[in-house]
N, C-alpha and C positions, 0 to 999 in steps of 0.2 A: 540463294538468296544467303540459305540459313548459315551457307561456308566462313558471309565474308562478316557474318556479326560476327559470331565465335572469333575471327581474328582480327576484327577491329577489338573486342572488348582484349585478345591478348595482349596488341599494338598497346591500348590501355595502363593493361598492368606491371606491363612493362619499364612506362614510360613511372608511372609510382615508385615502381620499388627505382628509377635511377632519379625522382626526387627524392625519393627519405635517403638514395644515400648520397647524394647533395647536402639533403638537409646535415647529417651527420659527416661530409667530410666539412662542412662549414664549421661546424662546432667545434672538430678538429684545430682547425684552423682559430679560429679564442682563442683554444686554449690553451695554444701554440706561443699565440703575440701575449696574452698572460707571463705566460710562462717566461721568452724570452724580454720583456720588458723587466722582471722584475732579474731577473739576470746584471738587467744594466745597471738598474737602480743598484744590486751588492756593490759594482764592479766600480761607479759614481763611491758608492760609501769607501769601501778601499783606496781609493784616492783621496778620495776625505782625507781620510785618518793619513794617511803615508803624509800628506803635506805638514798635519798636526804636528806630527811624529816629528819633520823638519824643522818646522816652529820651536820646536818645544828644545827642540839640541843644544838655542840661540839664549833663550832662558834661563839667566842666574841660579845657581839655588839658593833660598832664601826670600827667594825672592816672591810677591804674594802674586797668585793664580785662583781666577775662578774655573768651580770642576763643574761637571753639570754633575747632577745629580738625575734628574729627566726631559725629556721634552721642554725644553724652554726657563731649566729650575734649576739653578750656579750656588756651588757654595764656595766665600773663597775659602781658601787654604795655604801654606806656607809652604813652597816649594824644599823638599828634605834633599831627593835623588833626580836628579835629572841626566841621566842614561841608564838605570838598571828600569824596565818596567819585569809588573804583573804582569804574566799573560796566560788568559785560562785552556788549554793542550786540548780537551777536553775528558771525560769522562771523573768530571768537577776535581781534572787537577790544577795545578800553579804552578805554573813554577817562573822563575828572575831570566830577564832576556835581555841582553840592551839591545839598545832601541837600535842600531844595524840589521840586532837578529831580528827583531820584530816587525822590524821592513820587509827582509830575504821572507818571513815566517808568510806578508800579505803580499806578496810580491809573488809570490809562489800560490796561494788561494788567486790570485787575481786571473792569474796563469788556466786556473783549474778552472775558472765561472769561464773564462772570453773559451774553454774549448769549449766545452759545454753550451755557451753560447750557440758555438759556431755549427754545432751538431743538432742545435733545435734551428738553427737556418736554414740550413740545409736542410733538415726532413717540412719544415713547414716553405721550402720550395720546395720540394718535392710532391705534398699536398695540394699542392693550389696547381700546381702541374697536372693532378688529377683531380680539381677541383674545376678544373676548363675545363676537359675533354670533359667528364660525364654533362656539364652543363653545353656541351657541343649538341652531344650525342641525344640529352633530352629536348633539344628545341631544334633535331628534326626531326624526332617521334611524334611533336605537337603540330609541329610544319605535315606530316604523311598525314599523321589524322582528323585534321582540317581542310586537308581533299575529297 
């Protein structure tokens, strides 16, 4: 009888460990989902900028435009040059690039972001498969303990 009780306690401990593992995996899934969403937002922003650059090409020099200062705050300005952009390339370094060069740079960034996105999605699928297996194991353990 004592042996049966000890065996049941061991099974309960294993079930508790599986439950904690499942909780950790669920937290990982949530974190990966947040990262994936952030990358999707970045790709959307890059696409929006690319569209804006195409529109900027069509605006004549000397035209009055609205320049965003902050979210929802704009400044009226006169367009002096519609082809050359000042682009921050990192380390507080700004270089002059044409619209086409800027679009190429943004396109490359978008590809890099998409590659990271795809890697995270693949990782998420693996973790979710692991979570499903762990959940099935836990259900089996709980059923066994209830008998």
